N, C-alpha and C positions, 0 to 999 in steps of 0.2 A: 598424566596430563591433568593440569589444574583446571579449575572452573574458569579462571581468567583466560586461559588458552582456548578452551572450548568456546567461550563467548566471542573471543576475537576471531576464531575460525568461522563461526556462524555469520557474524556481521561483515566479514571481508570475503566470504565465499571461498576461503582457503587460499587467498592470493595476497595476503598482507605484505609479503616481501617482494612481490614482482611488479607492483604498480607504482606510478608516480603519485605525488601527494594529491593532485587534483582528482585523478581517477579514484584513488583510495577514499577520499572524502565523499565523492559521489556514490561509490559502492556502499560505504558504511551508511550513508544517509538513506539510500533506497532500501537496503536490507532492514535497517531499523524501522523505516516507514512501513515496510511490508509486515514486519512482525507486530508492530503496534496496531496497524490497520486490521490485521487478521484477528487479533485479540478483541478489538472493539467491535468488529463485524460479527464475531462469534457471540459476544454478549448481546448485541442488538438483535441478532437472529433468534437467540433463545428468548429474549424479551418479547419479540413479535410473535413467536410461537406460543408463549404463555398467554398472550393477549388474543390469540387466534386471529391475528391479522396476517392472512396468508399471502397477500400481495407484498407487504413489507418483508415478511419472512423470506419469500422467494427471491426478492431483490437483494437482500442482505446476504443470504446464503449463496446465491450465485456469485456475487462479488467476492465473498470469502473464498469460494472454490477457485475462481480465476486468479485471485491474488496469491493463493497458496501454490497454484501451478506455476505462476510467474516466479515465485521464490525458488522452486525446483529448477525451472529453466535457467535462472540466473546462476544458480549453484553449479549446474552442469556446463553451461556454455561460457560463463564469465563475460557475457556481452552486456555492457552497461547501457549503451544507447538504445537498442531495441527494447530492453526491459523498461527503461524510463518512458519511452513512448507508449508502450502498452499499459503501464501503470497509470499514466496520465489519461489515457482513453477510458480505462475502467473507472477511474475516479470521476471523470467528467460525466459519464452516463449515470453513475450512482448519485453524485451530487446534484445533477440535473433532476433526476427523479425525486430526490429528497426535497429539493427546492420547490418543485411543482406540487408534490403531495403534502408538504409540510413536515415530512419526516417523523421521526419518533418524538412525540411531545412538541411538535411544531418547531423543531430545531433545524429544519432544512435550510433556512436562509443562512444560518451560521456556517453550515458545511460548505455551501457554494461560495461564500466569501473567502474561505481558506484555500480554495482550489488554485487561484492564480499564483499565490506565493509558493505553493508546492511545485507547480508546473514550471515556474521560472527557475527555481533551483535545480530541478531534475533535468530540464531540457536546455539549460543555459540561456541567458538573455543574449540575443543576437541583434546587432544593429544593421 
């Protein structure tokens, strides 16, 4: 199995041949978002721990853990819609906290501004 096959298996949760194009793109997007978010949250958690900012460390590490569990849930159940809703809820609470507290180096406002775009794509815009 090549590295390309492993990466494709990870971002499609092993279902790259069984889904239609729209669901496949949503699944790839949410898995990619989960992986990138977990890496960023791990870095932020370690940075907050180094600065001994325990509140920010606990918020980031809790979000990291919940998103990692969501990745496992998505891998096991292959249910995109509940995972999208849960990811949006976790993101809302984390971004809301970062917006109120200022976040790491006062970047909380930038985080909360990215939330609507992520949510619209994950949950689909409905009229």
